[in-house]
N, C-alpha and C positions, 0 to 999 in steps of 0.2 A: 514745879519748881525751878527758883531758881534765889542764887545769890548777888546781890547790888549792893555798888558803890561808887559815892560820885563825891570832889572838890570842888572850891572854890576858893581863889585867892588874891589877892593884888595882886599879886606877879606871877611869873610861871611857873611852875611847880613837876612833879610827878608826885605819879601813885606811886612808885619806887623809897624819892625824898620824901612824904607827905608822911607814909604810917610805920619808914624805918623798919629793921630786922624781919619785926609780926609780919613781911608783907606776904616772906616766904608761907608763914601759914594761916592766911590766905588763898591767896594763888594754887595751897592744897588741894583747898577746896571745891577744884574744879575738878579731881578726878574723881568726885563722884559727880556736882552738877556738868557733864564733859559732852555737853550735845551740840556746846558751841561757844563763840566768847566774842563779844562787841567791843571797840572804844568806843567813843561818841565825845569827842575835842572841840570848846566851839576856838572858833581864831577870827579876828578882827571883822566878828561879827556874822561867820560861816561857819554848819557844819559840817566836818572833817570825819569821815567814817571809817572804818576799818572792821572786818565784822569775819567771822573761816565756822562754818559747823564741823568743830575739828577740838576736843582736847587743852584746852591753856597752855596746861600744867606741859603737854610736850612743843607747842606750839613756838619756834623764836622770833617768828615776826610780831608776838606778843608779849615776851619778855622784851624786845628791841621797846613796844611805844610805854609800855612800864615801866621806863626808866629815862626816858624822856622827857625833857624841862624843860614845855615848850607848850605852855594851857593856864590859864586860869582857872575855870572852868570845864571837866570832863563827866562820862559817867563809864561806865563797866561794868561791866553783864557778863555772869557767866546760864547756861543752859540747861536746868532738863529735862527735859519735853513732858511733855503732857503729855499722859498716853493717845495714841491717836494721832497724833499731831508731827508732821515729817518732821524728820533735823535734814532740813538744809539753807542755805545764805538766805533765804527772802525771807526764811522763819526767826532768824536771827538777831537777836538787841545789835541794840539797839536798834530806834523806828525813826527816823526821820522825812519831817519835812520843816524845807528852807530853814529856816535856822531854829524849829523846833527838834531837838533830838527825846527818845522816852526807852524805858525800862520798869520791867515790871517782874514778881512774883507771886505767882500764883495762879490758881484756871477762875476760871466765870463759865458756870453750862449756862446753855440757852443762851448764848453771845453772841447770836446768828439777826437775832430779835434787836442787840442795839442799833442798825442800821438801820433806824429809819429813823432814829436821834441826829448820826450824822450827816453833816453839809456834804451835796454831790457834788466839792468837789474837792474833798477828804477822799471822799468813796473811790475815788476814780483815780486813785494817787493808791489804794492796795495794792498788795503784793505776791506774801502771802498767804497763811490761812491760818493765823492765828489769833485765840481768844485776845491773846494783847495788843495787837495792833489794830483792833475792831476798838480792842477801850482808848488809846491814844489818843485818835481821830474822832471818840466821844465826849473826850472831855477836853477835847481843842476845840470844838465847834460847841459846848458848856462855853466857855470859857473865855472863845476869841472877840466876846462881843461887851464881855462885863470883866469888871479889874476879875482877879484871878483867885481874888478870896470870896469871896460874893461865889465865880460862874462855879468851883470848885468848891466849896460844899452848896448848893444845888447839884450838882453834877453828882457828889458822891452819895447825898440825904434819897437824891432818889434810886439811885442802887442799894443802900441798907433797905428804901421800906419795896423792890420786889425782891430782895433777898428775904425780907420776913416774913413778906404770901406765899412764900414759897416761886413765884414764877423764871427767878433768874438767879442762882443762888451761885454763892461763892466761897471757897476759901481763904482768898486773901488776895486783895487790893494791893498789898502795896507798891507803889512807884518812889520813881525820880523821872525828871519834868524838864529840861529845856526848854524853857519859854518865854520868849523874848528874853530881854533883862534880869530876868527871876532865876532861882533852884528851886524848882517844888519836893518835895519830900510825902509821900502818905503813908502815914503808919496804918490799916485798915484791914482788918482781919478773925479770921474764928482758929478760937483756940484748941476746938477742939474738933479742929479740920486738918489741924498739921500730919503730914506722909507718913502712912504706919512707917517706914522707914524711917525715920527722925521723932518717933512716937515716944520716947527717953528722951527728947530735945526738946522741956516744955517752951526754951525761949528759940524756938527755930525759924518764928517772925520773927522773933525784933527787930527791932533795929533800932541804934544807939551814933550818939554824933558828938564830935567836939570841935570845938570853939580854942584853935591855937593861934591868939595874937591875928590879924589879919586872916589869917585859917581854918575854912571848913570842913567837912570834912566828916559823909556818914557812912554806915555801910550794912552790912546783913550780920545775922548773928554765926556761933559756930568757932569760936575763934579767938585771942585773947585783944578782950576793949576793956580793958581792967583801965576807971580812971572817966570815962566815955558813958553820956547822958541817956536816959530812954526818951529816948521822944513813945509817948507813952499812946497804946494802941484806941483807935476814934478819931485821930488828931491828922493833919501836919502842917508841913512847917515852910514859908515862903519867904526863901535870900535875896535881896537887892545886891543886880551881885555891881553892884555900880557903890554898895555904902556897905554892904557886904552883913547889912543886918539881919535879924533872922525873927520871924511874927508865927507865935507857933496858934492855928486854931480848935477849933473842940467840931468834930463831924456829928 
């Protein structure tokens, strides 16, 4: 299980400046979600990626990247590895393909079956051995030839149908994705499949966002997000990076 954060702005920003002093509360979550950290920044239509399979809270490079005010769009991820998944750089989020970047919180059973729905050019790019990376390329394959809203709804409804029939169960498909000129946030999880370690935290899978002028910020729970708006379970949001207009869709 993992913690996620993203932002989009008209101007160059940093995670630290956008969140303010409460950013330390979010970073503290990496003391539990300690199996790696990663930051992907979109600059001049290219993704710049930094990641390390170590706790963010102890990493000087991470702390430096957190305060750099140098990107209008970025993803941040703290990993807590699913049992049996190797802790390695290749398994550390974000996953990147060209100008697209992806982070995920959750676990997917029988995820290798999804390879049957992934385009060959994406399969050739697989580097690690996680369900999350497979999920990323599955989504890309589905939304490549469609508008993001149609492609995502089709992709996610299919995964829900597999879960209902027991063919491919998931705990959470929560994700954040930089796709072309869009920032996408997916909120899709099972409330009754919260990890045992967090059973006393019913908001564990919740994603909340804040729109502050020309700035959009979204993040996982377990820290003070007073005043932030909930993205409901079974919803996804698409933010146009040119206009910063947000559209929400039910799954």
